Every structure is written in structure tokens, then in C-alpha cells.
N, C-alpha and C positions, 0 to 999 in steps of 0.2 A: 504493500500500500504506500501511497505517497504521503508526505508529511501533512498535506492539506486534509487527506482523508482520515488520517489518524486524529487530527484536531477535531474533525467533524464527528468522529465516533466518541471521543473523550468528553467534549463539551456539548451540552451542560450536564452530562451524566455525573461527572466528578463533583459538580456543585451539589447535586442531590445526595450523593454519598456523604459529602462533608456535612450537609444539613442533618442527615440521619444520625451520623456518628457523634457530632459535636454539640448539637443543640439540646438543651434540657427539654424533657418531655412536655413540661407545662408551657414552653415557649414555641413548640412546633405548631405551625399553621400552614396548611397547603396554599391558601390564597396569598398569604404574605410571602411565602417562599417563591411562588410563581411571579409575583411582582418584582421581587429582588433579582430573580433569575433573568427576567426580561431585561432588566437594567444591566446585569453582568454580561449578558450575551451582546448587548449593544456596545458595551465598553470593549469587549474582546474583539468585536468586528472593527471598531475604530482603531485598535492597535495592530490590525493586520492579521489577526487569527481567523480561522475558518470554522466557527462552531455551527452546530445545527441551529437554524433560525427558529426560536420558540414561537415567534409570531405566526409561523406557518403550521404549527402543530394542530392536530385534530383534538379538540377539547374545549369545552365552554367554561366561562367564568362561573364558578359555583353559585354565585348569587343569582345568576340568570336562569338557573335550571327550573325554578318553581316560583310562583307568585308569592309575594310577601304580604301578610295580613297586618294591618295597623289601623289606628284610630282615624287617620285621614283618608283611608281608602275610599275612592269615589267622591270625595269632597271637592267643591269648586275651588279652582286656583285663580286668583286675580293676579294678572301680570302687570306689575308696576313698571317694568321694563320688558320689551318684547323679546321673544326668542327669535332666532334667525330663521328665515324662510328656507334656508339651505339645509338646516338640521332641525326640523320641527318635531321629530319623533312622532308621537301620536297627538300633537297639537295641544289644545288647552287641557286635556285630560292626562297628559303624559306623566306628570310628576306625582299623581295620586292614583295610578291605575294598577299598582302592585307589581308592575313588570320591571325587573332590573336589567341593566344593559350587559352586553357581553364584553369582549376584550377590545372592540373597535368602536370609535365614536360614530361611525357611519352605519351602525347595525339597525337603526330605526328605533332604538329604545333610549339612546342618549340624546338629550336636548341641548342644543348649542346656543350660546349667548355671546354677542360681539358688540352690543350697543354700549354706550358710555358707562352705564351703571352695571353692565353685565347682568348677573342674576339678582332679581329683586321681585319676589313673589309673596303673596299673602294667601293663606289657606283659610277658608271659611269653614269652621268646624260645625256650623249651624246652631250651636248652643254652647253655653259655658261648659268647658270640658276640663277635667283634671288630667294633666299631662306630666310625664316623668322623663321623657327624652324626645329630642328632635334631632334627626340625623339625615345628612345628605352625603352622597359619595361624589368624588371628583376624580378626574384622571389628568395625567400629564403625558403628552406626547410632544417632546421638544421639536422634533423635525417637522411637525405639522402646525407649530405655533399654538399648541394647546397647553395651557399651564394651570397649575393649581391656583386657587385664589390667594391673594395677599391679605385680605381682610374679610372676616366673616362676622355678621351680626345676626343674632337670633333673638326675636322679640315676641311679646304676647300682648293682646289687647282685648278689652271687652266690647269696644265700639268700632274697631277697624280704623280709627283715626289716631287715638292717643295710645302709643305703645310703650311698654316697659321692657328694657333690654334684659335678656336672660344671660346672654354671653356676647362679648365683643372681643375678638382676638386677632392679632396681626401675626402673619406667618412669613418666614423667610423663604422666598421662592428662588430656586436655583436650577440651573441647567445641568448640574452635575449628575442628576438622575434622569436620564432621557425618557424613561417610561415608568409611570408610577400611578397607583390607585390608592386613594385614602378616604376614610370617612371623617367628617368633621361634625361633632355632636355637641349638644348640651344635655346634661342630666341633672335632675333635681326635682323640685315640687313646684308646680304652678297651676293656675286656673285661668281660663280665658276662652273666648270664642274664636279669636283670630290669631293665627300663628304666621309670623313674617320671617322669611329667610333671605338674607342678603349676602352675596359673595362678590367681592370686587377684585378686579385685576390689579396687578402691581404696575407701578409707573415705569419700571425698568424694562420688563418684557412685554407687558400688555397681552395681546393674543386672546384666544378663545377660552371660554369656560364652559365645561360640559358637566351636566348631572343627569341622573336617570330617575330618581325617586326621592321625595322628601318623606321620611318615615317618622310618624308621630306615634308615640306609645305612652 
């Protein structure tokens, strides 16, 4: 075999072997490993190696395999900033339809945002609701100008006008991880009818923001 074929056969299998041998049982996570392996493969390719391209593997993102049930399922989403007509997913129902996205932003389940405020939506829970967590997933694909948000604000309201912040956090967005998936959540105790989720792009990279579902529990 050629050196290139040897590299193709070794990587990323050796990464999985290292994960199995060296990671503590309580820290092992298949989705998390897959995300890190995608990044490692991209890094190997950039350095001139010839690994198997994990992006071409047959296998779905585990979250996409079955619908997720949560309190906001089927609830109306008010778009304070529009989603892109190029990546509408399932339109106005996409973020509360229980369908999670696969590994690619063009799969029809990830909704894309490129307007100035990026993602800014309000979910009408229809009545005052006790909530314990609000979660949204985001992806980063540096080559496609898709980035994680730099700022996330999660708020709650009784009237849809006056909101109380549950969480506001700034994140460092870097190109060092070419491909990445992450959940950004609030957890606690709150009551309200309207749940607002805002995710803003950074000033340095800008680019697209994609999410597939806003999960309220």
C-alpha cells in the first residue's frame, strides 16, 4: 500500500481507539467525539495527510434520528428577525416542530439567519408556563462562513413586550475548530408565556447562524 492509503486506513480509526482507551467512562459521548473527530480530520487534511473524510460517512447525527418532545412543540414562533429564504427549513414552524437537523446545514431541518440581528425569535407558549430549561443547538462550518454565535440572550415575558433576561453570555468565536456543534442553554426556574431566544454574530467573523430547534422543558 502507498503511504496515502495507509493514512486513509489509520485515520480516524486511531482517534476512536484513543477515545476508547483514554477517556473516562463518564466522559464518553458519541456525538461529542464525532464533532471533535470532524475537526481533527479537517486539521489533518490541512496538514497534508490523507484521512478518511468523516463528512462522507454513512450515518446520521443522533439527535436527528427521532423527534424530540418538549413544552414548545407546535407552538407559534414570532420572528423578530427573518430567517433566510435560502435556508428556510420548514418555515415558520421549523424551530418548534420537534425535528432536529443532521450533520449538514442544507438538510432542510437547519434554519439559517444572515440578517443584522441574526436569530431573534419569540415563542408563544399560549399560557403562563413553568419552565426549567431552554436550549438551542448551533453549528460551525468555517469554510462555509457558518459560525457559532458570539452573544446569546434568553428571556421570558408575561406580555410579549417586557422581558426578563434569564441568561446573557458572550462566547469567544474562533476559526481554530473548523466544524463544531454545540448546545447553548439556560437552566433554572421561571414562569412566563413568552420565551425569547437571541443569538448574535460576532463582529470579527460575522457569517451565518444556523439552528434547528428551540427546546423548552
